[in-house]
Z-matrix of the N, CA and C atoms (Angstrom, degrees):
N
C 1 1.328
C 2 1.535 1 107.06
N 3 1.370 2 116.43 1 130.82
C 4 1.490 3 119.29 2 174.39
C 5 1.454 4 116.28 3 -91.47
N 6 1.201 5 122.17 4 141.85
C 7 1.500 6 121.57 5 -172.98
C 8 1.581 7 101.47 6 -121.07
N 9 1.373 8 114.33 7 148.15
C 10 1.481 9 121.55 8 177.66
C 11 1.547 10 103.46 9 -123.85
N 12 1.299 11 116.11 10 175.10
C 13 1.417 12 121.92 11 -178.24
C 14 1.527 13 115.87 12 114.26
N 15 1.366 14 114.70 13 -63.16
C 16 1.412 15 122.06 14 177.81
C 17 1.486 16 109.80 15 -166.13
N 18 1.183 17 120.29 16 170.51
C 19 1.439 18 123.78 17 169.51
C 20 1.551 19 104.88 18 -116.49
N 21 1.288 20 118.59 19 145.55
C 22 1.406 21 127.23 20 -177.21
C 23 1.543 22 110.86 21 -113.49
N 24 1.338 23 119.16 22 107.00
C 25 1.402 24 118.53 23 171.65
C 26 1.554 25 108.36 24 -115.91
N 27 1.385 26 109.61 25 129.13
C 28 1.478 27 122.42 26 -169.89
C 29 1.499 28 107.42 27 -120.05
N 30 1.303 29 113.85 28 152.31
C 31 1.456 30 124.74 29 166.95
C 32 1.437 31 105.18 30 -123.46
N 33 1.376 32 115.98 31 127.97
C 34 1.456 33 127.10 32 -178.54
C 35 1.467 34 115.51 33 -130.52
N 36 1.384 35 110.60 34 131.61
C 37 1.490 36 117.88 35 -178.57
C 38 1.528 37 107.06 36 -121.44
N 39 1.387 38 119.59 37 132.44
C 40 1.357 39 126.68 38 -175.24
C 41 1.580 40 110.62 39 -121.69
N 42 1.344 41 114.58 40 129.42
C 43 1.510 42 116.27 41 177.90
C 44 1.584 43 108.63 42 -134.73
N 45 1.294 44 114.20 43 142.58
C 46 1.504 45 120.14 44 -176.72
C 47 1.459 46 110.80 45 -141.69
N 48 1.299 47 116.96 46 148.43
C 49 1.483 48 123.92 47 -177.48
C 50 1.565 49 103.27 48 -136.48
N 51 1.372 50 115.89 49 117.59
C 52 1.466 51 116.41 50 171.23
C 53 1.512 52 104.10 51 -119.17
N 54 1.405 53 115.25 52 135.13
C 55 1.324 54 125.08 53 -178.07
C 56 1.498 55 114.07 54 -156.46
N 57 1.438 56 116.55 55 156.49
C 58 1.496 57 116.13 56 171.08
C 59 1.569 58 111.56 57 -64.17
N 60 1.345 59 114.60 58 143.08
C 61 1.388 60 119.63 59 -174.22
C 62 1.601 61 110.94 60 -87.33
N 63 1.335 62 113.53 61 -33.07
C 64 1.410 63 119.99 62 -176.76
C 65 1.602 64 103.81 63 -141.16
N 66 1.318 65 117.49 64 154.41
C 67 1.517 66 122.65 65 177.87
C 68 1.611 67 108.01 66 -62.78
N 69 1.229 68 120.92 67 154.00
C 70 1.446 69 124.61 68 179.84
C 71 1.477 70 109.04 69 -73.32
N 72 1.391 71 119.74 70 -26.39
C 73 1.523 72 118.45 71 173.96
C 74 1.594 73 112.52 72 -63.90
N 75 1.144 74 120.49 73 -25.57
C 76 1.604 75 126.65 74 -179.19
C 77 1.575 76 110.07 75 -77.72
N 78 1.262 77 119.43 76 -16.73
C 79 1.459 78 117.59 77 -170.79
C 80 1.469 79 111.18 78 -88.81
N 81 1.369 80 115.57 79 151.38
C 82 1.521 81 118.57 80 172.41
C 83 1.463 82 114.52 81 -64.38
N 84 1.313 83 122.70 82 165.14
C 85 1.361 84 122.84 83 -179.58
C 86 1.523 85 121.67 84 -59.11
N 87 1.371 86 114.49 85 -21.63
C 88 1.430 87 121.94 86 -172.30
C 89 1.558 88 107.12 87 -95.94
N 90 1.262 89 120.22 88 -1.57
C 91 1.494 90 124.90 89 179.41
C 92 1.549 91 110.93 90 -116.14
N 93 1.206 92 116.12 91 120.15
C 94 1.507 93 123.42 92 -172.10
C 95 1.579 94 106.44 93 -87.06
N 96 1.313 95 120.30 94 -41.09
C 97 1.418 96 120.17 95 -172.41
C 98 1.534 97 109.40 96 -160.31
N 99 1.294 98 120.97 97 154.28
C 100 1.437 99 129.86 98 171.80
C 101 1.457 100 106.82 99 -132.08
N 102 1.418 101 117.82 100 107.85
C 103 1.409 102 122.03 101 -174.47
C 104 1.621 103 107.06 102 -115.68
N 105 1.403 104 114.01 103 146.60
C 106 1.438 105 119.14 104 177.35
C 107 1.563 106 106.64 105 -116.02
N 108 1.319 107 114.96 106 150.97
C 109 1.461 108 119.14 107 175.09
C 110 1.504 109 108.60 108 -136.30
N 111 1.316 110 118.21 109 119.21
C 112 1.429 111 122.32 110 -179.86
C 113 1.521 112 107.47 111 -123.16
N 114 1.333 113 110.74 112 128.86
C 115 1.476 114 116.44 113 -178.38
C 116 1.455 115 112.58 114 -137.64
N 117 1.398 116 121.59 115 163.29
C 118 1.439 117 122.43 116 -177.00
C 119 1.564 118 104.68 117 -156.20
N 120 1.252 119 114.58 118 138.25
C 121 1.532 120 122.30 119 171.70
C 122 1.557 121 104.54 120 -115.28
N 123 1.356 122 112.57 121 129.27
C 124 1.479 123 120.08 122 176.01
C 125 1.514 124 103.16 123 -113.58
N 126 1.352 125 116.71 124 125.40
C 127 1.434 126 124.77 125 -175.16
C 128 1.549 127 105.68 126 -124.78
N 129 1.346 128 114.88 127 134.84
C 130 1.421 129 118.66 128 173.58
C 131 1.565 130 106.90 129 -140.39
N 132 1.335 131 109.61 130 151.96
C 133 1.524 132 117.91 131 -176.15
C 134 1.473 133 105.37 132 -149.39
N 135 1.381 134 119.61 133 110.77
C 136 1.432 135 122.44 134 168.80
C 137 1.459 136 118.45 135 -63.38
N 138 1.310 137 118.69 136 -29.57
C 139 1.427 138 120.60 137 176.62
C 140 1.512 139 118.11 138 -60.89
N 141 1.351 140 111.83 139 -30.31
C 142 1.387 141 117.51 140 -172.51
C 143 1.613 142 110.09 141 -119.43
N 144 1.271 143 114.13 142 6.90
C 145 1.462 144 120.75 143 -179.00
C 146 1.545 145 112.26 144 52.93
N 147 1.292 146 111.71 145 51.44
C 148 1.471 147 119.65 146 -170.44
C 149 1.539 148 108.17 147 -119.58
N 150 1.306 149 115.72 148 143.73
C 151 1.471 150 122.12 149 168.57
C 152 1.546 151 103.94 150 -158.31
N 153 1.368 152 114.19 151 130.40
C 154 1.441 153 116.30 152 -179.49
C 155 1.608 154 106.47 153 -153.71
N 156 1.294 155 112.95 154 158.32
C 157 1.505 156 124.57 155 176.73
C 158 1.494 157 113.36 156 -116.13
N 159 1.318 158 117.91 157 123.96
C 160 1.471 159 119.50 158 -176.05
C 161 1.561 160 106.04 159 -115.52
N 162 1.304 161 117.29 160 93.75
C 163 1.519 162 122.14 161 179.31
C 164 1.419 163 115.96 162 -76.75
N 165 1.344 164 119.94 163 148.04
C 166 1.407 165 128.71 164 172.93
C 167 1.465 166 115.82 165 -130.94
N 168 1.250 167 121.40 166 136.88
C 169 1.541 168 123.58 167 176.30
C 170 1.525 169 111.08 168 -131.83
N 171 1.265 170 117.00 169 144.21
C 172 1.426 171 123.52 170 179.39
C 173 1.460 172 113.93 171 -143.93
N 174 1.279 173 117.63 172 160.08
C 175 1.457 174 127.11 173 -178.65
C 176 1.481 175 110.26 174 -142.81
N 177 1.402 176 118.92 175 136.01
C 178 1.390 177 122.09 176 -174.49
C 179 1.625 178 108.08 177 -137.43
N 180 1.337 179 116.13 178 124.07
C 181 1.435 180 121.57 179 -174.62
C 182 1.510 181 103.67 180 -108.90
N 183 1.444 182 116.24 181 112.35
C 184 1.445 183 116.47 182 173.17
C 185 1.486 184 116.35 183 -81.91
N 186 1.356 185 119.24 184 132.60
C 187 1.392 186 122.49 185 -173.38
C 188 1.588 187 104.83 186 -118.67
N 189 1.314 188 115.53 187 166.21
C 190 1.491 189 119.32 188 179.51
C 191 1.514 190 111.43 189 -64.28
N 192 1.299 191 116.61 190 153.81
C 193 1.499 192 124.70 191 173.64
C 194 1.454 193 110.27 192 85.45
N 195 1.282 194 120.75 193 12.03
C 196 1.505 195 122.13 194 -177.24
C 197 1.448 196 119.07 195 89.94
N 198 1.435 197 120.08 196 -2.13
C 199 1.319 198 127.12 197 -177.03
C 200 1.553 199 110.37 198 -83.58
N 201 1.288 200 113.17 199 158.17
C 202 1.518 201 121.55 200 174.42
C 203 1.555 202 113.40 201 -157.17
N 204 1.153 203 116.95 202 148.46
C 205 1.456 204 128.16 203 172.22
C 206 1.545 205 109.79 204 -107.47
N 207 1.372 206 111.09 205 131.85
C 208 1.565 207 113.42 206 -174.73
C 209 1.602 208 103.31 207 -136.58
N 210 1.299 209 111.55 208 158.57
C 211 1.334 210 120.26 209 175.03
C 212 1.527 211 113.61 210 -159.25
N 213 1.365 212 122.56 211 151.54
C 214 1.465 213 120.68 212 -176.71
C 215 1.532 214 107.50 213 -156.45
N 216 1.282 215 109.93 214 159.00
C 217 1.543 216 117.55 215 -179.73
C 218 1.569 217 103.85 216 -133.64
N 219 1.259 218 120.32 217 123.01
C 220 1.415 219 123.33 218 -177.68
C 221 1.567 220 108.79 219 -128.81
N 222 1.366 221 115.85 220 147.82
C 223 1.446 222 118.60 221 177.49
C 224 1.567 223 105.16 222 -125.02
N 225 1.427 224 111.27 223 161.67
C 226 1.293 225 121.80 224 179.39
C 227 1.525 226 111.28 225 -154.99
N 228 1.224 227 116.41 226 145.33
C 229 1.566 228 126.15 227 178.77
C 230 1.445 229 112.78 228 -129.78
N 231 1.316 230 119.82 229 148.87
C 232 1.451 231 124.30 230 179.26
C 233 1.549 232 108.62 231 -139.01
N 234 1.329 233 111.00 232 111.82
C 235 1.396 234 119.24 233 174.96
C 236 1.435 235 108.13 234 -128.03
N 237 1.364 236 115.54 235 141.35
C 238 1.408 237 127.63 236 -4.72
C 239 1.488 238 110.37 237 -81.57
N 240 1.344 239 121.28 238 175.30
C 241 1.344 240 126.25 239 -177.53
C 242 1.526 241 111.01 240 -64.88
N 243 1.304 242 122.41 241 153.85
C 244 1.514 243 122.16 242 177.41
C 245 1.471 244 111.20 243 -67.41
N 246 1.294 245 125.97 244 -10.72
C 247 1.443 246 119.04 245 176.92
C 248 1.494 247 112.34 246 -63.07
N 249 1.333 248 117.68 247 -18.32
C 250 1.474 249 121.82 248 176.64
C 251 1.548 250 115.01 249 -71.98
N 252 1.294 251 110.15 250 -15.64
C 253 1.533 252 118.04 251 178.86
C 254 1.519 253 108.18 252 -104.01
N 255 1.301 254 116.77 253 138.33
C 256 1.482 255 120.02 254 177.79
C 257 1.555 256 103.78 255 -138.25
N 258 1.410 257 113.84 256 150.50
C 259 1.364 258 117.84 257 179.32
C 260 1.563 259 107.71 258 -74.78
N 261 1.341 260 114.26 259 140.42
C 262 1.452 261 118.77 260 176.89
C 263 1.465 262 110.00 261 -82.00
N 264 1.255 263 118.24 262 120.56
C 265 1.416 264 128.05 263 175.51
C 266 1.439 265 116.81 264 -76.11
N 267 1.393 266 119.82 265 125.87
C 268 1.445 267 120.47 266 178.78
C 269 1.474 268 112.91 267 -81.68
N 270 1.340 269 116.99 268 -15.47
C 271 1.401 270 122.46 269 172.51
C 272 1.550 271 115.84 270 -75.01
N 273 1.294 272 120.11 271 162.64
C 274 1.419 273 116.26 272 178.42
C 275 1.599 274 110.20 273 -65.71
N 276 1.307 275 119.99 274 151.19
C 277 1.487 276 120.69 275 179.42
C 278 1.379 277 115.40 276 -60.52
N 279 1.274 278 117.50 277 139.97
C 280 1.474 279 121.96 278 178.57
C 281 1.694 280 107.81 279 -68.23
N 282 1.296 281 116.48 280 135.95
C 283 1.480 282 117.05 281 179.73
C 284 1.434 283 110.22 282 -87.49
N 285 1.224 284 120.75 283 124.14
C 286 1.433 285 125.70 284 174.87
C 287 1.508 286 108.18 285 -80.25
N 288 1.421 287 111.66 286 131.06
C 289 1.440 288 119.25 287 179.43
C 290 1.562 289 106.09 288 -89.94
N 291 1.300 290 119.72 289 145.53
C 292 1.422 291 123.67 290 -177.88
C 293 1.609 292 105.13 291 -117.40
N 294 1.336 293 111.56 292 135.43
C 295 1.435 294 114.48 293 176.44
C 296 1.640 295 102.17 294 -141.13
N 297 1.181 296 122.18 295 109.81
C 298 1.333 297 126.93 296 177.68
C 299 1.515 298 119.48 297 49.39
N 300 1.396 299 116.54 298 43.26
C 301 1.449 300 118.72 299 179.53
C 302 1.489 301 111.01 300 90.12
N 303 1.292 302 121.73 301 -13.27
C 304 1.485 303 124.23 302 176.59
C 305 1.494 304 109.71 303 -95.69
N 306 1.301 305 122.12 304 129.27
C 307 1.441 306 123.87 305 178.83
C 308 1.518 307 112.47 306 -94.32
N 309 1.312 308 119.11 307 134.58
C 310 1.448 309 123.83 308 -178.17
C 311 1.522 310 110.04 309 -117.84
N 312 1.295 311 117.89 310 142.05
C 313 1.422 312 120.19 311 177.06
C 314 1.423 313 111.39 312 -121.02
N 315 1.325 314 120.68 313 135.76
C 316 1.539 315 122.48 314 179.87
C 317 1.498 316 114.61 315 -76.59
N 318 1.291 317 112.99 316 124.48
C 319 1.479 318 117.84 317 177.52
C 320 1.442 319 113.31 318 -126.04
N 321 1.376 320 120.10 319 163.44
C 322 1.494 321 120.10 320 -179.33
C 323 1.535 322 101.50 321 -118.17
N 324 1.400 323 112.07 322 128.87
C 325 1.455 324 123.29 323 174.41
C 326 1.628 325 112.18 324 -94.83
N 327 1.328 326 111.29 325 103.24
C 328 1.471 327 115.39 326 -170.50
C 329 1.619 328 112.41 327 -63.98
N 330 1.389 329 115.83 328 -27.94
C 331 1.464 330 117.94 329 -178.73
C 332 1.504 331 109.37 330 -72.71
N 333 1.374 332 118.20 331 -41.14
C 334 1.457 333 119.54 332 -176.10
C 335 1.525 334 109.41 333 -92.20
N 336 1.290 335 117.57 334 -12.72
C 337 1.482 336 122.54 335 -175.28
C 338 1.564 337 110.50 336 59.12
N 339 1.367 338 118.90 337 43.48
C 340 1.322 339 126.53 338 175.38
C 341 1.551 340 117.15 339 -122.23
N 342 1.228 341 121.57 340 151.07
C 343 1.560 342 122.80 341 168.35
C 344 1.483 343 103.29 342 -116.91
N 345 1.323 344 106.80 343 135.75
C 346 1.506 345 118.91 344 -178.55
C 347 1.500 346 107.60 345 -153.08
N 348 1.398 347 119.32 346 166.95
C 349 1.400 348 123.13 347 178.57
C 350 1.520 349 110.57 348 -97.06
N 351 1.293 350 113.64 349 144.16
C 352 1.478 351 123.87 350 176.73
C 353 1.592 352 108.41 351 -125.26
N 354 1.356 353 111.39 352 151.29
C 355 1.432 354 113.38 353 175.00
C 356 1.408 355 115.90 354 -63.38
N 357 1.298 356 123.71 355 141.18
C 358 1.443 357 128.30 356 -175.91
C 359 1.506 358 113.31 357 -148.40
N 360 1.278 359 119.63 358 138.38
C 361 1.471 360 125.51 359 178.48
C 362 1.540 361 114.98 360 -163.74
N 363 1.169 362 120.68 361 139.98
C 364 1.455 363 125.52 362 178.69
C 365 1.615 364 107.61 363 -113.71
N 366 1.273 365 112.80 364 90.97
C 367 1.541 366 119.71 365 169.51
C 368 1.534 367 109.13 366 -84.05
N 369 1.370 368 112.92 367 128.99
C 370 1.448 369 116.86 368 177.30
C 371 1.533 370 110.62 369 -82.64
N 372 1.281 371 115.90 370 141.91
C 373 1.441 372 124.99 371 -173.78
C 374 1.435 373 106.41 372 -113.87
N 375 1.429 374 123.08 373 105.27
C 376 1.480 375 119.08 374 173.55
C 377 1.408 376 117.97 375 -74.32
N 378 1.432 377 115.30 376 -7.04
C 379 1.429 378 115.40 377 179.02
C 380 1.582 379 117.00 378 -94.67
N 381 1.284 380 116.28 379 17.60
C 382 1.462 381 123.84 380 179.22
C 383 1.490 382 109.73 381 -63.85
N 384 1.234 383 118.67 382 130.17
C 385 1.443 384 124.24 383 176.24
C 386 1.538 385 112.01 384 -93.76
N 387 1.331 386 121.37 385 157.94
C 388 1.420 387 120.54 386 -177.39
C 389 1.560 388 110.24 387 -73.65
N 390 1.346 389 112.97 388 151.62
C 391 1.478 390 116.60 389 174.78
C 392 1.577 391 108.48 390 -68.36
N 393 1.275 392 120.95 391 137.59
C 394 1.468 393 122.10 392 -176.19
C 395 1.447 394 105.89 393 -148.11
N 396 1.315 395 114.12 394 152.12
C 397 1.500 396 120.71 395 175.15
C 398 1.519 397 111.65 396 -143.06
N 399 1.324 398 114.39 397 148.24
C 400 1.446 399 123.38 398 175.39
C 401 1.491 400 104.87 399 -119.17
N 402 1.297 401 116.90 400 121.51
C 403 1.385 402 122.57 401 177.67
C 404 1.549 403 115.33 402 -112.00
N 405 1.292 404 121.42 403 122.51
C 406 1.430 405 127.81 404 -177.61
C 407 1.466 406 110.48 405 -111.33
N 408 1.322 407 122.14 406 126.77
C 409 1.485 408 124.04 407 173.98
C 410 1.470 409 114.74 408 -127.40
N 411 1.309 410 115.59 409 152.33
C 412 1.515 411 120.70 410 175.08
C 413 1.580 412 104.23 411 -147.88
N 414 1.319 413 108.74 412 142.87
C 415 1.515 414 115.56 413 -175.69
C 416 1.369 415 120.04 414 -156.42
N 417 1.340 416 119.23 415 171.29
C 418 1.467 417 124.12 416 173.85
C 419 1.433 418 107.56 417 -119.37
N 420 1.359 419 114.62 418 137.34
C 421 1.385 420 120.17 419 -176.82
C 422 1.545 421 113.48 420 -127.95
N 423 1.364 422 120.07 421 139.96
C 424 1.425 423 120.28 422 -179.11
C 425 1.507 424 104.93 423 -129.53
N 426 1.367 425 118.07 424 130.74
C 427 1.450 426 124.39 425 179.83
C 428 1.510 427 112.54 426 -131.04
N 429 1.340 428 119.07 427 136.13
C 430 1.490 429 125.02 428 177.61
C 431 1.504 430 109.81 429 -134.61
N 432 1.308 431 115.19 430 150.01
C 433 1.521 432 115.72 431 171.40
C 434 1.512 433 110.43 432 100.34
N 435 1.332 434 113.79 433 160.75
C 436 1.474 435 121.76 434 -178.92
C 437 1.572 436 110.05 435 -117.15
N 438 1.390 437 111.20 436 -66.48
C 439 1.514 438 113.53 437 175.02
C 440 1.541 439 112.54 438 -79.76
N 441 1.249 440 116.18 439 -47.59
C 442 1.470 441 123.01 440 178.58
C 443 1.542 442 107.15 441 -105.50
N 444 1.287 443 118.17 442 102.61
C 445 1.493 444 125.02 443 -163.49
C 446 1.587 445 107.38 444 -101.90
N 447 1.287 446 119.99 445 135.09
C 448 1.360 447 124.39 446 172.36
C 449 1.464 448 106.13 447 -107.55
N 450 1.287 449 123.12 448 137.70
C 451 1.450 450 131.52 449 -174.96
C 452 1.554 451 110.01 450 -142.40
N 453 1.317 452 116.38 451 118.47
C 454 1.452 453 125.89 452 177.04
C 455 1.530 454 108.97 453 -119.20
N 456 1.233 455 118.73 454 130.53
C 457 1.504 456 121.25 455 -179.47
C 458 1.513 457 107.60 456 -134.66
N 459 1.361 458 119.21 457 148.24
C 460 1.369 459 130.07 458 168.85
C 461 1.477 460 108.19 459 -127.45
N 462 1.300 461 120.27 460 124.41
C 463 1.422 462 122.41 461 -177.40
C 464 1.552 463 112.07 462 -128.88
N 465 1.227 464 118.24 463 140.02
C 466 1.487 465 125.77 464 167.40
C 467 1.428 466 108.96 465 -102.07
N 468 1.428 467 119.32 466 126.58
C 469 1.492 468 120.10 467 -177.46
C 470 1.556 469 106.36 468 -129.31
N 471 1.322 470 110.66 469 134.91
C 472 1.524 471 120.30 470 179.27
C 473 1.579 472 106.83 471 -122.67
N 474 1.273 473 114.35 472 124.27
C 475 1.545 474 119.27 473 177.17
C 476 1.509 475 108.08 474 -118.25
N 477 1.325 476 114.05 475 118.44
C 478 1.463 477 121.38 476 173.12
C 479 1.599 478 109.31 477 -101.02
N 480 1.310 479 114.85 478 118.01
C 481 1.487 480 120.55 479 175.04
C 482 1.449 481 115.16 480 -98.47
N 483 1.272 482 119.63 481 156.56
C 484 1.421 483 126.76 482 173.63
C 485 1.493 484 111.53 483 -150.45
N 486 1.329 485 115.21 484 144.59
C 487 1.490 486 117.41 485 177.69
C 488 1.476 487 112.10 486 83.31
N 489 1.400 488 120.69 487 8.52
C 490 1.425 489 117.63 488 -168.58
C 491 1.522 490 109.46 489 -81.74
N 492 1.296 491 115.59 490 134.38
C 493 1.477 492 117.48 491 -178.28
C 494 1.497 493 109.53 492 -115.29
N 495 1.289 494 113.04 493 147.77
C 496 1.506 495 119.32 494 175.27
C 497 1.533 496 107.17 495 -125.39
N 498 1.368 497 115.48 496 125.74
C 499 1.480 498 116.46 497 -177.08
C 500 1.437 499 110.93 498 -80.67
N 501 1.333 500 117.25 499 126.30
C 502 1.536 501 121.47 500 -177.37
C 503 1.550 502 102.42 501 -121.41
N 504 1.405 503 115.65 502 112.55
C 505 1.424 504 118.23 503 166.85
C 506 1.511 505 107.25 504 -83.64
N 507 1.415 506 118.98 505 171.14
C 508 1.424 507 118.21 506 -177.78
C 509 1.551 508 115.51 507 -61.58
N 510 1.298 509 114.68 508 -36.72
C 511 1.431 510 120.65 509 176.26
C 512 1.473 511 115.96 510 -57.36
N 513 1.383 512 112.64 511 -42.94
C 514 1.423 513 121.61 512 -177.59
C 515 1.525 514 109.02 513 -70.87
N 516 1.231 515 119.26 514 -35.86
C 517 1.419 516 126.11 515 -176.05
C 518 1.592 517 109.38 516 -65.14
N 519 1.391 518 111.04 517 -35.53
C 520 1.572 519 115.73 518 177.04
C 521 1.451 520 107.48 519 -70.62
């Protein structure tokens, strides 16, 4: 699929620190380790005048028998919104009809088998916010072995999105 509108060139830098959160001597007998994971991705793009930081934090509790409980919170942002990209059509452009300042676009209604004009317009909205997401995960992990390691994990992941835009042209809406 070919896209028009703009090209997006980004530079991204990722850093992560994993370390024990407390000394083992402070832990109760049933807890083997408490580890923290802090990470961040810094993204910049001159072509879109974009710069953002997406932080991530995690916690892992080591239990006896190779089991562990873990959880994390991660964020992400996407600028600019995908409404600024549109698929490039290989067919000739659809001619908008104009009637008294109102633009009409010709569409085909597959249910009725008819072609007719519908009102269309693209008003730019300067108050659009970036698309963003917060992902939370929690899981159980089991590890065995030294040289040849077995690892089994079950995680529950929940992502909450905001500011997500979906581009609808008149034909898609029908």
